[in-house]
HTML snippet that shows the backbone in 3Dmol.js (N, CA, C, O; Angstrom):
<script src="https://3Dmol.org/build/3Dmol-min.js"></script>
<div id="view" style="width:600px;height:400px;position:relative"></div>
<script>
const pdb = `
ATOM      1  N   UNK A   1    -181.542 160.833 358.573  1.00  0.00           N
ATOM      2  CA  UNK A   1    -182.747 161.326 359.484  1.00  0.00           C
ATOM      3  C   UNK A   1    -182.911 160.464 360.740  1.00  0.00           C
ATOM      4  O   UNK A   1    -183.191 159.274 360.595  1.00  0.00           O
ATOM      5  N   UNK A   2    -182.814 160.785 361.495  1.00  0.00           N
ATOM      6  CA  UNK A   2    -182.971 160.740 363.356  1.00  0.00           C
ATOM      7  C   UNK A   2    -183.791 161.086 363.776  1.00  0.00           C
ATOM      8  O   UNK A   2    -184.071 162.267 363.570  1.00  0.00           O
ATOM      9  N   UNK A   3    -184.746 160.189 364.692  1.00  0.00           N
ATOM     10  CA  UNK A   3    -185.708 160.643 365.618  1.00  0.00           C
ATOM     11  C   UNK A   3    -185.013 161.767 366.391  1.00  0.00           C
ATOM     12  O   UNK A   3    -183.893 161.962 365.918  1.00  0.00           O
ATOM     13  N   UNK A   4    -185.263 162.470 367.289  1.00  0.00           N
ATOM     14  CA  UNK A   4    -184.785 163.813 367.732  1.00  0.00           C
ATOM     15  C   UNK A   4    -185.489 163.015 369.080  1.00  0.00           C
ATOM     16  O   UNK A   4    -184.638 162.384 369.706  1.00  0.00           O
ATOM     17  N   UNK A   5    -186.397 162.950 369.455  1.00  0.00           N
ATOM     18  CA  UNK A   5    -186.428 162.476 370.921  1.00  0.00           C
ATOM     19  C   UNK A   5    -185.903 160.461 371.492  1.00  0.00           C
ATOM     20  O   UNK A   5    -185.288 159.933 372.419  1.00  0.00           O
ATOM     21  N   UNK A   6    -186.737 159.952 370.063  1.00  0.00           N
ATOM     22  CA  UNK A   6    -185.517 158.578 370.163  1.00  0.00           C
ATOM     23  C   UNK A   6    -185.000 158.160 370.245  1.00  0.00           C
ATOM     24  O   UNK A   6    -184.760 157.294 371.087  1.00  0.00           O
ATOM     25  N   UNK A   7    -184.210 158.709 368.955  1.00  0.00           N
ATOM     26  CA  UNK A   7    -182.937 158.536 369.414  1.00  0.00           C
ATOM     27  C   UNK A   7    -182.397 157.399 367.483  1.00  0.00           C
ATOM     28  O   UNK A   7    -181.314 157.299 366.907  1.00  0.00           O
ATOM     29  N   UNK A   8    -183.615 156.890 367.190  1.00  0.00           N
ATOM     30  CA  UNK A   8    -183.897 155.636 366.228  1.00  0.00           C
ATOM     31  C   UNK A   8    -183.430 156.679 365.343  1.00  0.00           C
ATOM     32  O   UNK A   8    -183.117 157.853 365.545  1.00  0.00           O
ATOM     33  N   UNK A   9    -183.477 155.615 363.837  1.00  0.00           N
ATOM     34  CA  UNK A   9    -183.048 156.685 362.876  1.00  0.00           C
ATOM     35  C   UNK A   9    -185.038 156.055 362.412  1.00  0.00           C
ATOM     36  O   UNK A   9    -185.759 155.214 362.949  1.00  0.00           O
ATOM     37  N   UNK A  10    -185.247 156.946 361.260  1.00  0.00           N
ATOM     38  CA  UNK A  10    -186.091 156.873 361.208  1.00  0.00           C
ATOM     39  C   UNK A  10    -186.370 156.819 359.917  1.00  0.00           C
ATOM     40  O   UNK A  10    -187.366 156.162 359.613  1.00  0.00           O
ATOM     41  N   UNK A  11    -185.526 157.531 358.738  1.00  0.00           N
ATOM     42  CA  UNK A  11    -185.269 157.495 357.334  1.00  0.00           C
ATOM     43  C   UNK A  11    -184.068 157.337 356.711  1.00  0.00           C
ATOM     44  O   UNK A  11    -183.096 157.729 357.356  1.00  0.00           O
ATOM     45  N   UNK A  12    -183.809 156.735 355.320  1.00  0.00           N
ATOM     46  CA  UNK A  12    -182.991 157.455 354.988  1.00  0.00           C
ATOM     47  C   UNK A  12    -183.276 157.976 353.714  1.00  0.00           C
ATOM     48  O   UNK A  12    -184.308 157.843 353.056  1.00  0.00           O
ATOM     49  N   UNK A  13    -182.664 158.336 353.553  1.00  0.00           N
ATOM     50  CA  UNK A  13    -183.333 159.968 352.533  1.00  0.00           C
ATOM     51  C   UNK A  13    -182.265 159.732 351.397  1.00  0.00           C
ATOM     52  O   UNK A  13    -181.056 159.543 351.529  1.00  0.00           O
ATOM     53  N   UNK A  14    -183.055 159.796 350.195  1.00  0.00           N
ATOM     54  CA  UNK A  14    -182.033 159.222 348.781  1.00  0.00           C
ATOM     55  C   UNK A  14    -182.426 160.776 348.044  1.00  0.00           C
ATOM     56  O   UNK A  14    -183.329 161.568 348.311  1.00  0.00           O
ATOM     57  N   UNK A  15    -181.599 160.811 347.262  1.00  0.00           N
ATOM     58  CA  UNK A  15    -181.926 162.082 346.590  1.00  0.00           C
ATOM     59  C   UNK A  15    -181.273 162.156 345.128  1.00  0.00           C
ATOM     60  O   UNK A  15    -180.098 161.823 344.974  1.00  0.00           O
ATOM     61  N   UNK A  16    -182.206 162.681 343.863  1.00  0.00           N
ATOM     62  CA  UNK A  16    -181.705 162.372 342.604  1.00  0.00           C
ATOM     63  C   UNK A  16    -182.727 163.308 342.038  1.00  0.00           C
ATOM     64  O   UNK A  16    -183.717 163.823 342.557  1.00  0.00           O
ATOM     65  N   UNK A  17    -182.124 163.404 340.602  1.00  0.00           N
ATOM     66  CA  UNK A  17    -182.885 163.930 339.959  1.00  0.00           C
ATOM     67  C   UNK A  17    -182.141 165.386 339.509  1.00  0.00           C
ATOM     68  O   UNK A  17    -181.057 165.716 339.990  1.00  0.00           O
ATOM     69  N   UNK A  18    -182.843 166.177 338.560  1.00  0.00           N
ATOM     70  CA  UNK A  18    -182.272 167.836 338.854  1.00  0.00           C
ATOM     71  C   UNK A  18    -180.586 167.163 337.632  1.00  0.00           C
ATOM     72  O   UNK A  18    -180.131 166.162 337.079  1.00  0.00           O
ATOM     73  N   UNK A  19    -180.215 169.232 337.969  1.00  0.00           N
ATOM     74  CA  UNK A  19    -178.702 168.895 337.549  1.00  0.00           C
ATOM     75  C   UNK A  19    -177.923 169.364 338.734  1.00  0.00           C
ATOM     76  O   UNK A  19    -178.237 170.429 339.264  1.00  0.00           O
ATOM     77  N   UNK A  20    -176.646 168.442 339.318  1.00  0.00           N
ATOM     78  CA  UNK A  20    -175.384 169.053 340.043  1.00  0.00           C
ATOM     79  C   UNK A  20    -176.429 169.296 340.792  1.00  0.00           C
ATOM     80  O   UNK A  20    -176.695 170.476 341.016  1.00  0.00           O
ATOM     81  N   UNK A  21    -177.205 168.324 341.313  1.00  0.00           N
ATOM     82  CA  UNK A  21    -178.026 168.665 342.687  1.00  0.00           C
ATOM     83  C   UNK A  21    -179.234 169.330 342.880  1.00  0.00           C
ATOM     84  O   UNK A  21    -180.109 169.041 343.696  1.00  0.00           O
ATOM     85  N   UNK A  22    -179.218 170.482 341.858  1.00  0.00           N
ATOM     86  CA  UNK A  22    -180.252 171.690 341.767  1.00  0.00           C
ATOM     87  C   UNK A  22    -181.479 170.703 341.767  1.00  0.00           C
ATOM     88  O   UNK A  22    -181.427 169.489 341.572  1.00  0.00           O
ATOM     89  N   UNK A  23    -182.732 171.563 342.057  1.00  0.00           N
ATOM     90  CA  UNK A  23    -183.947 170.596 341.665  1.00  0.00           C
ATOM     91  C   UNK A  23    -183.738 169.149 341.466  1.00  0.00           C
ATOM     92  O   UNK A  23    -183.873 168.507 340.425  1.00  0.00           O
ATOM     93  N   UNK A  24    -183.361 168.715 342.718  1.00  0.00           N
ATOM     94  CA  UNK A  24    -183.033 167.517 343.185  1.00  0.00           C
ATOM     95  C   UNK A  24    -184.746 166.618 343.852  1.00  0.00           C
ATOM     96  O   UNK A  24    -185.732 167.352 343.917  1.00  0.00           O
ATOM     97  N   UNK A  25    -184.816 165.977 344.034  1.00  0.00           N
ATOM     98  CA  UNK A  25    -186.096 165.702 345.118  1.00  0.00           C
ATOM     99  C   UNK A  25    -185.362 165.175 346.171  1.00  0.00           C
ATOM    100  O   UNK A  25    -184.137 165.301 346.186  1.00  0.00           O
ATOM    101  N   UNK A  26    -186.262 164.312 347.493  1.00  0.00           N
ATOM    102  CA  UNK A  26    -185.876 164.143 348.279  1.00  0.00           C
ATOM    103  C   UNK A  26    -187.237 162.221 347.985  1.00  0.00           C
ATOM    104  O   UNK A  26    -188.323 162.025 347.440  1.00  0.00           O
ATOM    105  N   UNK A  27    -186.171 161.299 348.779  1.00  0.00           N
ATOM    106  CA  UNK A  27    -186.920 160.053 348.465  1.00  0.00           C
ATOM    107  C   UNK A  27    -187.059 160.132 350.225  1.00  0.00           C
ATOM    108  O   UNK A  27    -186.008 160.743 350.422  1.00  0.00           O
ATOM    109  N   UNK A  28    -187.491 159.980 351.254  1.00  0.00           N
ATOM    110  CA  UNK A  28    -188.077 159.012 352.972  1.00  0.00           C
ATOM    111  C   UNK A  28    -188.017 157.205 352.154  1.00  0.00           C
ATOM    112  O   UNK A  28    -189.041 156.723 351.668  1.00  0.00           O
ATOM    113  N   UNK A  29    -186.657 156.436 352.149  1.00  0.00           N
ATOM    114  CA  UNK A  29    -187.166 155.458 352.712  1.00  0.00           C
ATOM    115  C   UNK A  29    -187.478 155.698 354.002  1.00  0.00           C
ATOM    116  O   UNK A  29    -187.029 156.572 354.744  1.00  0.00           O
ATOM    117  N   UNK A  30    -188.677 154.441 354.322  1.00  0.00           N
ATOM    118  CA  UNK A  30    -188.499 153.850 356.008  1.00  0.00           C
ATOM    119  C   UNK A  30    -187.029 153.058 356.167  1.00  0.00           C
ATOM    120  O   UNK A  30    -186.575 152.112 355.524  1.00  0.00           O
ATOM    121  N   UNK A  31    -186.332 154.013 357.554  1.00  0.00           N
ATOM    122  CA  UNK A  31    -184.935 152.449 357.712  1.00  0.00           C
ATOM    123  C   UNK A  31    -185.469 151.060 357.504  1.00  0.00           C
ATOM    124  O   UNK A  31    -184.790 150.087 357.179  1.00  0.00           O
ATOM    125  N   UNK A  32    -186.694 151.078 357.717  1.00  0.00           N
ATOM    126  CA  UNK A  32    -187.074 148.833 358.354  1.00  0.00           C
ATOM    127  C   UNK A  32    -186.858 149.030 356.789  1.00  0.00           C
ATOM    128  O   UNK A  32    -185.666 149.218 356.547  1.00  0.00           O
ATOM    129  N   UNK A  33    -187.890 149.044 355.342  1.00  0.00           N
ATOM    130  CA  UNK A  33    -186.780 148.665 354.253  1.00  0.00           C
ATOM    131  C   UNK A  33    -185.601 148.425 353.713  1.00  0.00           C
ATOM    132  O   UNK A  33    -185.245 147.587 352.885  1.00  0.00           O
ATOM    133  N   UNK A  34    -185.012 149.293 354.302  1.00  0.00           N
ATOM    134  CA  UNK A  34    -182.990 148.501 353.595  1.00  0.00           C
ATOM    135  C   UNK A  34    -182.350 147.380 354.321  1.00  0.00           C
ATOM    136  O   UNK A  34    -182.482 147.380 355.545  1.00  0.00           O
ATOM    137  N   UNK A  35    -181.611 146.330 353.709  1.00  0.00           N
ATOM    138  CA  UNK A  35    -181.276 145.890 354.177  1.00  0.00           C
ATOM    139  C   UNK A  35    -179.579 145.784 353.724  1.00  0.00           C
ATOM    140  O   UNK A  35    -179.083 146.008 352.620  1.00  0.00           O
ATOM    141  N   UNK A  36    -178.979 145.405 354.867  1.00  0.00           N
ATOM    142  CA  UNK A  36    -177.276 145.699 354.630  1.00  0.00           C
ATOM    143  C   UNK A  36    -177.059 144.413 353.496  1.00  0.00           C
ATOM    144  O   UNK A  36    -177.479 143.257 353.459  1.00  0.00           O
ATOM    145  N   UNK A  37    -176.095 145.317 352.507  1.00  0.00           N
ATOM    146  CA  UNK A  37    -175.868 143.677 351.602  1.00  0.00           C
ATOM    147  C   UNK A  37    -174.444 143.502 352.074  1.00  0.00           C
ATOM    148  O   UNK A  37    -174.047 144.620 352.403  1.00  0.00           O
ATOM    149  N   UNK A  38    -173.790 142.879 352.199  1.00  0.00           N
ATOM    150  CA  UNK A  38    -172.263 142.472 352.775  1.00  0.00           C
ATOM    151  C   UNK A  38    -170.914 142.638 351.343  1.00  0.00           C
ATOM    152  O   UNK A  38    -169.729 142.951 351.226  1.00  0.00           O
ATOM    153  N   UNK A  39    -172.427 142.051 350.232  1.00  0.00           N
ATOM    154  CA  UNK A  39    -170.934 141.974 348.803  1.00  0.00           C
ATOM    155  C   UNK A  39    -171.243 143.735 348.369  1.00  0.00           C
ATOM    156  O   UNK A  39    -170.192 144.318 348.106  1.00  0.00           O
ATOM    157  N   UNK A  40    -172.123 144.346 348.298  1.00  0.00           N
ATOM    158  CA  UNK A  40    -171.911 145.745 347.948  1.00  0.00           C
ATOM    159  C   UNK A  40    -171.736 146.704 348.800  1.00  0.00           C
ATOM    160  O   UNK A  40    -172.170 147.845 348.644  1.00  0.00           O
ATOM    161  N   UNK A  41    -171.024 146.270 349.853  1.00  0.00           N
ATOM    162  CA  UNK A  41    -170.293 147.324 350.991  1.00  0.00           C
ATOM    163  C   UNK A  41    -171.760 147.846 351.205  1.00  0.00           C
ATOM    164  O   UNK A  41    -171.745 148.876 350.531  1.00  0.00           O
ATOM    165  N   UNK A  42    -173.350 147.715 351.888  1.00  0.00           N
ATOM    166  CA  UNK A  42    -174.177 149.104 351.936  1.00  0.00           C
ATOM    167  C   UNK A  42    -175.062 148.707 351.542  1.00  0.00           C
ATOM    168  O   UNK A  42    -175.217 147.602 351.022  1.00  0.00           O
ATOM    169  N   UNK A  43    -176.000 149.725 351.750  1.00  0.00           N
ATOM    170  CA  UNK A  43    -178.124 148.967 351.984  1.00  0.00           C
ATOM    171  C   UNK A  43    -178.006 149.303 350.198  1.00  0.00           C
ATOM    172  O   UNK A  43    -177.257 149.665 349.291  1.00  0.00           O
ATOM    173  N   UNK A  44    -179.426 148.847 350.568  1.00  0.00           N
ATOM    174  CA  UNK A  44    -179.883 148.487 349.480  1.00  0.00           C
ATOM    175  C   UNK A  44    -181.755 147.994 349.122  1.00  0.00           C
ATOM    176  O   UNK A  44    -182.193 146.915 349.521  1.00  0.00           O
ATOM    177  N   UNK A  45    -182.436 148.778 348.509  1.00  0.00           N
ATOM    178  CA  UNK A  45    -183.667 148.262 348.626  1.00  0.00           C
ATOM    179  C   UNK A  45    -184.045 147.435 347.172  1.00  0.00           C
ATOM    180  O   UNK A  45    -183.408 147.420 346.118  1.00  0.00           O
ATOM    181  N   UNK A  46    -186.079 146.357 347.733  1.00  0.00           N
ATOM    182  CA  UNK A  46    -185.714 145.971 346.605  1.00  0.00           C
ATOM    183  C   UNK A  46    -187.011 146.647 346.435  1.00  0.00           C
ATOM    184  O   UNK A  46    -187.867 146.725 347.316  1.00  0.00           O
ATOM    185  N   UNK A  47    -187.151 147.397 344.591  1.00  0.00           N
ATOM    186  CA  UNK A  47    -187.765 148.138 344.652  1.00  0.00           C
ATOM    187  C   UNK A  47    -187.569 148.433 343.548  1.00  0.00           C
ATOM    188  O   UNK A  47    -186.553 148.858 342.998  1.00  0.00           O
ATOM    189  N   UNK A  48    -189.207 148.068 342.935  1.00  0.00           N
ATOM    190  CA  UNK A  48    -188.858 147.956 341.031  1.00  0.00           C
ATOM    191  C   UNK A  48    -189.611 148.963 340.212  1.00  0.00           C
ATOM    192  O   UNK A  48    -190.482 149.717 340.646  1.00  0.00           O
ATOM    193  N   UNK A  49    -189.135 148.884 338.862  1.00  0.00           N
ATOM    194  CA  UNK A  49    -189.160 150.766 338.495  1.00  0.00           C
ATOM    195  C   UNK A  49    -190.868 151.304 338.688  1.00  0.00           C
ATOM    196  O   UNK A  49    -190.945 152.378 339.284  1.00  0.00           O
ATOM    197  N   UNK A  50    -192.131 150.733 338.289  1.00  0.00           N
ATOM    198  CA  UNK A  50    -192.670 151.477 338.903  1.00  0.00           C
ATOM    199  C   UNK A  50    -193.166 151.554 340.033  1.00  0.00           C
ATOM    200  O   UNK A  50    -193.850 152.553 340.256  1.00  0.00           O
ATOM    201  N   UNK A  51    -192.972 150.411 341.258  1.00  0.00           N
ATOM    202  CA  UNK A  51    -192.250 151.252 343.093  1.00  0.00           C
ATOM    203  C   UNK A  51    -191.640 152.525 342.595  1.00  0.00           C
ATOM    204  O   UNK A  51    -192.034 153.684 342.726  1.00  0.00           O
ATOM    205  N   UNK A  52    -190.962 152.213 342.207  1.00  0.00           N
ATOM    206  CA  UNK A  52    -189.692 154.250 342.857  1.00  0.00           C
ATOM    207  C   UNK A  52    -190.638 154.923 341.445  1.00  0.00           C
ATOM    208  O   UNK A  52    -189.569 155.339 340.999  1.00  0.00           O
ATOM    209  N   UNK A  53    -191.048 155.107 341.020  1.00  0.00           N
ATOM    210  CA  UNK A  53    -192.256 156.721 340.508  1.00  0.00           C
ATOM    211  C   UNK A  53    -192.789 157.216 340.792  1.00  0.00           C
ATOM    212  O   UNK A  53    -193.008 158.388 340.486  1.00  0.00           O
ATOM    213  N   UNK A  54    -193.427 156.346 341.772  1.00  0.00           N
ATOM    214  CA  UNK A  54    -195.098 156.467 342.571  1.00  0.00           C
ATOM    215  C   UNK A  54    -194.515 156.577 343.748  1.00  0.00           C
ATOM    216  O   UNK A  54    -195.271 157.067 344.586  1.00  0.00           O
ATOM    217  N   UNK A  55    -193.081 156.217 344.277  1.00  0.00           N
ATOM    218  CA  UNK A  55    -192.865 156.377 345.962  1.00  0.00           C
ATOM    219  C   UNK A  55    -192.508 158.057 346.176  1.00  0.00           C
ATOM    220  O   UNK A  55    -192.038 158.725 345.256  1.00  0.00           O
ATOM    221  N   UNK A  56    -192.800 158.608 347.496  1.00  0.00           N
ATOM    222  CA  UNK A  56    -193.985 160.079 348.272  1.00  0.00           C
ATOM    223  C   UNK A  56    -191.915 160.130 348.103  1.00  0.00           C
ATOM    224  O   UNK A  56    -190.980 159.381 348.387  1.00  0.00           O
ATOM    225  N   UNK A  57    -192.139 161.751 347.362  1.00  0.00           N
ATOM    226  CA  UNK A  57    -191.019 162.585 347.412  1.00  0.00           C
ATOM    227  C   UNK A  57    -191.566 163.918 348.078  1.00  0.00           C
ATOM    228  O   UNK A  57    -192.672 164.125 348.577  1.00  0.00           O
ATOM    229  N   UNK A  58    -190.025 165.106 347.886  1.00  0.00           N
ATOM    230  CA  UNK A  58    -190.562 165.477 348.667  1.00  0.00           C
ATOM    231  C   UNK A  58    -189.264 167.153 348.004  1.00  0.00           C
ATOM    232  O   UNK A  58    -188.085 167.150 348.361  1.00  0.00           O
ATOM    233  N   UNK A  59    -189.690 168.033 347.323  1.00  0.00           N
ATOM    234  CA  UNK A  59    -189.216 168.861 346.679  1.00  0.00           C
ATOM    235  C   UNK A  59    -188.345 169.331 347.116  1.00  0.00           C
ATOM    236  O   UNK A  59    -188.699 169.933 348.131  1.00  0.00           O
ATOM    237  N   UNK A  60    -187.280 169.427 346.932  1.00  0.00           N
ATOM    238  CA  UNK A  60    -185.137 170.148 348.193  1.00  0.00           C
ATOM    239  C   UNK A  60    -185.911 170.622 348.585  1.00  0.00           C
ATOM    240  O   UNK A  60    -186.206 170.276 349.729  1.00  0.00           O
ATOM    241  N   UNK A  61    -186.962 171.982 347.765  1.00  0.00           N
ATOM    242  CA  UNK A  61    -186.945 173.350 348.196  1.00  0.00           C
ATOM    243  C   UNK A  61    -188.058 173.057 348.923  1.00  0.00           C
ATOM    244  O   UNK A  61    -188.603 174.121 348.628  1.00  0.00           O
ATOM    245  N   UNK A  62    -189.175 172.320 349.892  1.00  0.00           N
ATOM    246  CA  UNK A  62    -189.901 172.118 350.358  1.00  0.00           C
ATOM    247  C   UNK A  62    -189.994 171.938 352.187  1.00  0.00           C
ATOM    248  O   UNK A  62    -189.407 171.057 352.815  1.00  0.00           O
ATOM    249  N   UNK A  63    -190.712 172.808 352.673  1.00  0.00           N
ATOM    250  CA  UNK A  63    -190.313 172.917 353.807  1.00  0.00           C
ATOM    251  C   UNK A  63    -191.596 170.874 354.397  1.00  0.00           C
ATOM    252  O   UNK A  63    -192.745 170.607 354.043  1.00  0.00           O
ATOM    253  N   UNK A  64    -190.715 170.095 355.223  1.00  0.00           N
ATOM    254  CA  UNK A  64    -191.903 168.771 355.317  1.00  0.00           C
ATOM    255  C   UNK A  64    -191.468 168.659 356.695  1.00  0.00           C
ATOM    256  O   UNK A  64    -190.296 168.363 356.932  1.00  0.00           O
ATOM    257  N   UNK A  65    -192.707 168.969 358.077  1.00  0.00           N
ATOM    258  CA  UNK A  65    -192.724 168.245 359.316  1.00  0.00           C
ATOM    259  C   UNK A  65    -191.502 167.418 359.604  1.00  0.00           C
ATOM    260  O   UNK A  65    -191.038 168.150 360.478  1.00  0.00           O
ATOM    261  N   UNK A  66    -190.722 166.524 359.521  1.00  0.00           N
ATOM    262  CA  UNK A  66    -190.545 164.916 359.730  1.00  0.00           C
ATOM    263  C   UNK A  66    -191.279 164.470 360.483  1.00  0.00           C
ATOM    264  O   UNK A  66    -191.755 163.358 360.255  1.00  0.00           O
ATOM    265  N   UNK A  67    -191.641 165.220 361.700  1.00  0.00           N
ATOM    266  CA  UNK A  67    -191.586 164.599 363.175  1.00  0.00           C
ATOM    267  C   UNK A  67    -192.939 164.470 362.968  1.00  0.00           C
ATOM    268  O   UNK A  67    -193.379 163.780 363.888  1.00  0.00           O
ATOM    269  N   UNK A  68    -194.357 164.995 361.743  1.00  0.00           N
ATOM    270  CA  UNK A  68    -195.814 165.141 361.276  1.00  0.00           C
ATOM    271  C   UNK A  68    -195.632 163.196 362.013  1.00  0.00           C
ATOM    272  O   UNK A  68    -194.571 162.583 361.900  1.00  0.00           O
ATOM    273  N   UNK A  69    -196.428 162.810 362.447  1.00  0.00           N
ATOM    274  CA  UNK A  69    -197.200 161.604 362.552  1.00  0.00           C
ATOM    275  C   UNK A  69    -197.449 160.166 361.531  1.00  0.00           C
ATOM    276  O   UNK A  69    -197.139 159.010 361.244  1.00  0.00           O
ATOM    277  N   UNK A  70    -198.794 162.094 361.144  1.00  0.00           N
ATOM    278  CA  UNK A  70    -199.633 161.516 359.917  1.00  0.00           C
ATOM    279  C   UNK A  70    -199.050 161.528 358.793  1.00  0.00           C
ATOM    280  O   UNK A  70    -199.319 160.619 358.007  1.00  0.00           O
ATOM    281  N   UNK A  71    -198.131 162.521 358.429  1.00  0.00           N
ATOM    282  CA  UNK A  71    -197.266 162.236 356.979  1.00  0.00           C
ATOM    283  C   UNK A  71    -196.668 161.290 356.904  1.00  0.00           C
ATOM    284  O   UNK A  71    -196.559 160.558 355.921  1.00  0.00           O
ATOM    285  N   UNK A  72    -195.943 161.116 358.494  1.00  0.00           N
ATOM    286  CA  UNK A  72    -194.694 159.762 358.164  1.00  0.00           C
ATOM    287  C   UNK A  72    -195.759 158.539 358.099  1.00  0.00           C
ATOM    288  O   UNK A  72    -195.338 157.545 357.508  1.00  0.00           O
ATOM    289  N   UNK A  73    -196.978 158.469 358.581  1.00  0.00           N
ATOM    290  CA  UNK A  73    -197.525 157.365 358.251  1.00  0.00           C
ATOM    291  C   UNK A  73    -198.083 156.524 357.050  1.00  0.00           C
ATOM    292  O   UNK A  73    -198.320 155.323 356.929  1.00  0.00           O
ATOM    293  N   UNK A  74    -198.240 157.915 355.958  1.00  0.00           N
ATOM    294  CA  UNK A  74    -198.424 157.914 354.366  1.00  0.00           C
ATOM    295  C   UNK A  74    -196.743 157.597 353.851  1.00  0.00           C
ATOM    296  O   UNK A  74    -196.641 157.405 352.639  1.00  0.00           O
ATOM    297  N   UNK A  75    -195.504 157.531 354.617  1.00  0.00           N
ATOM    298  CA  UNK A  75    -194.338 156.998 353.890  1.00  0.00           C
ATOM    299  C   UNK A  75    -194.523 155.822 354.511  1.00  0.00           C
ATOM    300  O   UNK A  75    -193.459 155.319 354.152  1.00  0.00           O
ATOM    301  N   UNK A  76    -194.941 155.134 355.044  1.00  0.00           N
ATOM    302  CA  UNK A  76    -194.405 154.073 355.469  1.00  0.00           C
ATOM    303  C   UNK A  76    -195.776 153.158 355.250  1.00  0.00           C
ATOM    304  O   UNK A  76    -195.625 151.983 354.917  1.00  0.00           O
ATOM    305  N   UNK A  77    -196.808 153.572 355.395  1.00  0.00           N
ATOM    306  CA  UNK A  77    -197.886 153.152 354.512  1.00  0.00           C
ATOM    307  C   UNK A  77    -197.472 152.360 352.935  1.00  0.00           C
ATOM    308  O   UNK A  77    -197.418 151.138 352.796  1.00  0.00           O
ATOM    309  N   UNK A  78    -197.302 153.013 352.228  1.00  0.00           N
ATOM    310  CA  UNK A  78    -196.237 153.066 351.200  1.00  0.00           C
ATOM    311  C   UNK A  78    -195.565 152.073 351.144  1.00  0.00           C
ATOM    312  O   UNK A  78    -195.902 151.222 350.322  1.00  0.00           O
ATOM    313  N   UNK A  79    -194.459 151.848 351.943  1.00  0.00           N
ATOM    314  CA  UNK A  79    -193.784 150.700 351.571  1.00  0.00           C
ATOM    315  C   UNK A  79    -194.005 149.427 352.511  1.00  0.00           C
ATOM    316  O   UNK A  79    -193.230 148.510 352.782  1.00  0.00           O
ATOM    317  N   UNK A  80    -195.381 149.684 352.940  1.00  0.00           N
ATOM    318  CA  UNK A  80    -195.990 148.585 353.925  1.00  0.00           C
ATOM    319  C   UNK A  80    -194.931 147.797 354.949  1.00  0.00           C
ATOM    320  O   UNK A  80    -194.661 146.604 355.088  1.00  0.00           O
ATOM    321  N   UNK A  81    -194.322 149.352 355.785  1.00  0.00           N
ATOM    322  CA  UNK A  81    -193.348 148.991 356.998  1.00  0.00           C
ATOM    323  C   UNK A  81    -193.907 149.719 357.714  1.00  0.00           C
ATOM    324  O   UNK A  81    -194.653 150.590 357.265  1.00  0.00           O
ATOM    325  N   UNK A  82    -193.625 149.501 359.414  1.00  0.00           N
ATOM    326  CA  UNK A  82    -194.125 149.176 360.853  1.00  0.00           C
ATOM    327  C   UNK A  82    -193.682 150.960 361.019  1.00  0.00           C
ATOM    328  O   UNK A  82    -192.738 151.593 360.545  1.00  0.00           O
ATOM    329  N   UNK A  83    -194.419 151.228 361.590  1.00  0.00           N
ATOM    330  CA  UNK A  83    -193.443 152.945 361.138  1.00  0.00           C
ATOM    331  C   UNK A  83    -192.659 152.772 362.661  1.00  0.00           C
ATOM    332  O   UNK A  83    -192.901 152.046 363.625  1.00  0.00           O
ATOM    333  N   UNK A  84    -191.682 153.724 362.413  1.00  0.00           N
ATOM    334  CA  UNK A  84    -190.203 153.057 363.920  1.00  0.00           C
ATOM    335  C   UNK A  84    -191.092 153.406 364.716  1.00  0.00           C
ATOM    336  O   UNK A  84    -191.579 152.358 365.139  1.00  0.00           O
ATOM    337  N   UNK A  85    -191.968 154.893 365.513  1.00  0.00           N
ATOM    338  CA  UNK A  85    -192.567 155.199 366.362  1.00  0.00           C
ATOM    339  C   UNK A  85    -193.421 154.162 366.847  1.00  0.00           C
ATOM    340  O   UNK A  85    -194.457 154.389 367.473  1.00  0.00           O
ATOM    341  N   UNK A  86    -193.050 153.176 366.598  1.00  0.00           N
ATOM    342  CA  UNK A  86    -194.848 152.212 366.914  1.00  0.00           C
ATOM    343  C   UNK A  86    -194.352 150.496 367.549  1.00  0.00           C
ATOM    344  O   UNK A  86    -195.219 149.669 367.833  1.00  0.00           O
TER     345      UNK A  86
END
`;
const viewer = $3Dmol.createViewer("view");
viewer.addModel(pdb, "pdb");
viewer.setStyle({}, {cartoon: {color: "spectrum"}});
viewer.zoomTo();
viewer.render();
</script>
């Protein structure tokens, strides 16, 4: 997800669960919690199972105002990350 006004990357959004993409939830991750791993040729995040089970999530059919800073602060606070707009 890219912030429309600043052009900054706001979130990486993971999707898993459901069947063939139906019923899967969306998991916004603040971009700052991702690290690029050259050995994996991709981004990784260091989260344990307990943390993953409690992450903020959005149902695929749920309407979310991704620009809502109060909502965004909850997501960033969960990961102990500084919000991208600060």
